[in-house]
C-alpha positions as CSV (number, residue, x, y, z in Angstrom):
1,M,-14.2,7.6,-10.9
2,S,-15.6,10.9,-9.7
3,T,-14.6,14.3,-10.7
4,I,-15.0,17.3,-8.2
5,T,-13.9,20.9,-7.9
6,P,-11.3,22.2,-5.7
7,S,-14.1,24.1,-3.8
8,W,-16.1,21.1,-3.2
9,L,-12.8,19.3,-2.1
10,R,-12.0,22.0,0.5
11,A,-15.4,21.8,1.9
12,N,-15.3,18.1,2.2
13,L,-11.6,17.2,2.4
14,Y,-11.6,14.5,5.2
15,K,-14.8,12.9,3.7
16,V,-13.2,12.6,0.3
17,L,-9.8,11.2,1.8
18,D,-11.8,8.7,3.9
19,Q,-13.8,7.6,0.7
20,V,-10.5,7.2,-1.3
21,I,-8.9,5.1,1.6
22,E,-12.0,2.9,2.2
23,T,-13.0,2.2,-1.2
24,G,-9.8,2.6,-3.3
25,E,-11.8,4.6,-5.8
26,V,-9.8,7.3,-7.5
27,V,-11.2,10.9,-7.3
28,E,-10.3,13.5,-10.0
29,I,-10.0,17.3,-9.2
30,S,-10.5,19.5,-12.1
31,R,-8.8,22.8,-12.0
32,R,-7.9,25.3,-14.8
33,G,-8.3,22.6,-17.5
34,R,-6.2,20.1,-15.7
35,V,-7.0,17.1,-13.7
36,I,-5.4,15.9,-10.5
37,R,-6.1,12.3,-9.5
38,L,-6.2,11.4,-5.8
39,S,-5.6,7.7,-5.0
40,A,-4.5,5.6,-2.1
41,E,-1.9,2.8,-2.0
42,P,-0.8,0.9,0.9
43,I,2.5,2.1,2.4
44,R,5.2,-0.6,2.0
45,D,8.0,0.5,4.2
46,L,10.0,-2.2,5.7
47,R,11.3,0.1,8.6
48,V,8.0,-0.3,10.4
49,L,8.6,-4.1,10.8
50,E,9.3,-5.3,14.2
51,P,12.1,-7.8,14.6
52,H,11.2,-11.3,16.0
53,P,14.4,-13.1,16.6
54,E,12.6,-15.8,18.6
55,Y,11.1,-17.4,15.4
56,L,14.3,-18.5,13.9
57,V,15.9,-21.2,16.1
58,G,19.3,-22.3,14.8
59,D,22.0,-21.2,12.5
60,P,20.4,-19.1,9.6
61,D,23.5,-20.3,7.3
62,E,22.3,-23.9,7.8
63,I,18.8,-23.1,6.6
64,A,20.2,-21.1,3.4
65,E,22.2,-24.2,2.3
66,I,19.5,-26.9,2.8
67,D,19.1,-29.0,-0.5
68,W,15.4,-29.0,-1.3
69,S,15.7,-30.7,-4.8
70,D,14.4,-34.1,-3.6
71,E,11.3,-32.3,-2.0
72,W,10.3,-30.0,-4.8
73,Q,7.7,-31.0,-7.3
74,P,7.2,-29.2,-10.4
């Protein structure tokens, strides 16, 4: 984890953002005796998923009611 100043962040903002995204390394910014941590996490937003209705052929209720107990092995 690296620690930088706000001035250095301002001068290298896009470089720091790209580094955090590419490496996953947390960057700390120290200001007035406090530390701000900059990290990147993937966005998990189901709204960006596209529907694919062609992948399910048949009645979804039939699939939900299938008894798999004979097939399942602990």
